[in-house]
Structures are given as structure tokens and as C-alpha cells.
C-alpha positions, 0 to 999 in steps of 0.5 A: 056775576053777582046777585042783585043788591038786597040778596045778600051777596057781595059785589067784588067783596063790597057789602050790600044791604043785608050783608053781615059784617061780623064773623069774617075770619075763617080757617082752612084744613090745609093749615092742619096739613090736609091737601088735595095733592097726592102724597102730601103727607099725613092727613089728620082726621076731620073731627080733630081738625074741626074741633081744633078750629073751634078751640082756637076761636074760629067760627068758619072754615073752607071745605078742604079737598073734595071728599074730606068733608061730606059732599052732600050739602046738608050733611056737610052743613050739619057736620060743621054746625056740630063744631060751631062752624059755618062755611067760608068757601071751597078751593076748586082747581079746574082746567079752564084753558082747554075747550072741554065740553063738560067744563060746566058739568064739572063746575056744577058738581062742585057747586052742588056741595056748597051750602049754608053760610056764605061760602066763596067759590074759589077757582084755581086755573089748574094745569091738568098735572099733579102738584104745583111744580110745572105748568105749560105756557098758554098761547092766545087761544088758550088765554081766550078760552081760560078767560071766557071760562072764568066768566062762564063759571062765575055766572053759573055760581051767581045763578046759585047766589054764590060769589066765584073768585079766581085764586092766583096760585103757584104752579097754575095757569094764573101765577105771575103779575102778567097772568093776574093782569090778564085776568083783571083786564080780560074777565069780570071774575073777582079775585081771591087775594092769596098773600103767599102765592101772589108774593111767590109769583112775583106780585106785591100783595099789598100793592095789588090790594091798594090798586084792585081792592074793588076786584077782591072778593075773598082773601087767603092770608099767609105769611112767607119766608122770602128766602124760601119763597125765592127758592120755590119760585126759582125752581131750586126746590119744589113747592112741597119742599118749600112748605116742609122747609119753613115757607109759611110762618104765622101772620106777622112773623114772615116777610109779607106786608100783611098789615098793608094788605088788611089796611088797604082792603079795610079802607076800601070797605072790603067785607069778605072773608079773611081765611087763615091759610098756612100750608103745612105738611105733617109726617105723622100725628103731631105731638102736643098742640101741633098746627093749631098753635100757628093758627092761634098765633095768626088769629091773634095777629089778625084780630089786632090788625082788624081791631073791632072790625071783625 
């Protein structure tokens, strides 16, 4: 699943010889309202998002939805370099529970666009439906196919020198604590620990960080308003309604034990990315500072938690 020591790739998020430890905090276009879900909201142009990332002090970003950045890896790398940014990773929703013959071709197409820096290949077990409000139940065969495909995709990424991770995500096939446990027990893929989606799915992210730090290869840091998260989890409101209704807060201003997560991972010698990701929906061009303010507040809070270790 991972490259051999000395090739500069992490083993489940742990450092190997030659692995840099500085510049570990990244952003994501979703914090500026840029999302793959149709009808999500107003989509800010690339130049504004990248410029504001750099202005708040970020040095890396995830790619955002397919097509938001150039798909040609050299063009993408040059564009990011123009704004003083490198690549931290890319979110790739893929249907993994069906025995599709072209699955690896789809994985290869996604991997073709990864280049420069040390981007994590962040898989989500997509349902095959639009949005994140409904998901089918998997039988034993479906789970067997999903787990096998996770390892196949991880191995393919490793062949290209990249680390693949699985992102437990609301409204995907891996959402609940039982789902996460099946992935940990039934596959070798590393996890993308997303504090917000784990909490909404019923997993304590700090507890997971303490108990499975050796499986964490990538981190999405969100803070969450628990009362809104409960409404999303209970089906009272849609995920998008939750986002519009204050689901996500800057780090340190919500109900997630962000400090506990970071402390557990740092104690376990985690050296992967911390990606600031507070999903946002915009109804038009923002006035004033816009989404950058929340990102700046989150970055300031995280720097305090990391001290001199960033």
C-alpha cells in the first residue's frame, strides 16, 4: 500500500527517512463554498480562492471538485505555484461496493491528475446517488467488494508513490462506527480522519485518533455545532441545510474535541497533513472578507495546538 522506506512516503501517516515535517497545514476549496454536489451554491472563481488561501497563511491546498483546477498535472502544479501553494490531496468519490469492471480505470484517471508535493489520494465510498442524504444498505457481498476494492485502489496509488486514504463521510457507504470498524478490520487502507463527518456519523474522532493513530494517513479538521449535527444525522434536515444552518464553526468554536484529536495524533508521531475544512454554502459573491475569515480563525487555533511542530 505504501512505498518502501526512503522513498518519501508515509506508512499510515508515520514519517520515514526523507519525509518533511514542516508545512503540514493545508486548506480546501470547500471552505470557500466550492463543492462537487450539483446546486450546492455560488462557486467562487479559482483565482480568488487560491489568492485568499495564500493571504491567510496557507501553503498548500486540496484540489477541490474535478474540473475546478486544471486536470493536466503540470498545468495544475504551475497554477498552484503561481499562488505559492503546493498540493495536499484530492477528494475522490468512487462507487466501490459494486463489481464494476472499469473501477481501476476510474481510479487511474483520478490519479493521473495528482502531481507535485505529496498529495493524499482521499477516497470516499460513494453511493452512486447525488448528494449526501441517502445511502443503500450493503449486504455481505457488497462489503466484501468494497473492502477488496479499497485495497486495490490503495495498491494502485502506492504504485505511483501516493498514499490512498478512505474518508468516512456522511451519506456514503462508510459513515457509522460499525462501518469504520469494518474498514479497519477488513482492509489495509489508511484513514482520512475527518472530525466533522466522524462525529455526525456517531464516532468520537478523538477516541478514534487515540485508538487507531497508526491507521491515520490524512486529516480533515472541522469543528461542528452538535445540535445541528444531530438534526442532520437524524434526517430532520438535509446535509446542505445543516451546512447553511451553522453546522460548521471555526476550529475551537464548536463541539468537537479538536485539541484531543491533534494531541493524540502528535503523540503518535503523525506527520501527515492537517487540512482545514469547514464546508460552506454561498448564495452569491461574499461581501467583505467572506469565508477567508473562518479559515484564518481556524488556522490561528490550529497553530496554537501544534506549537512549533507545524
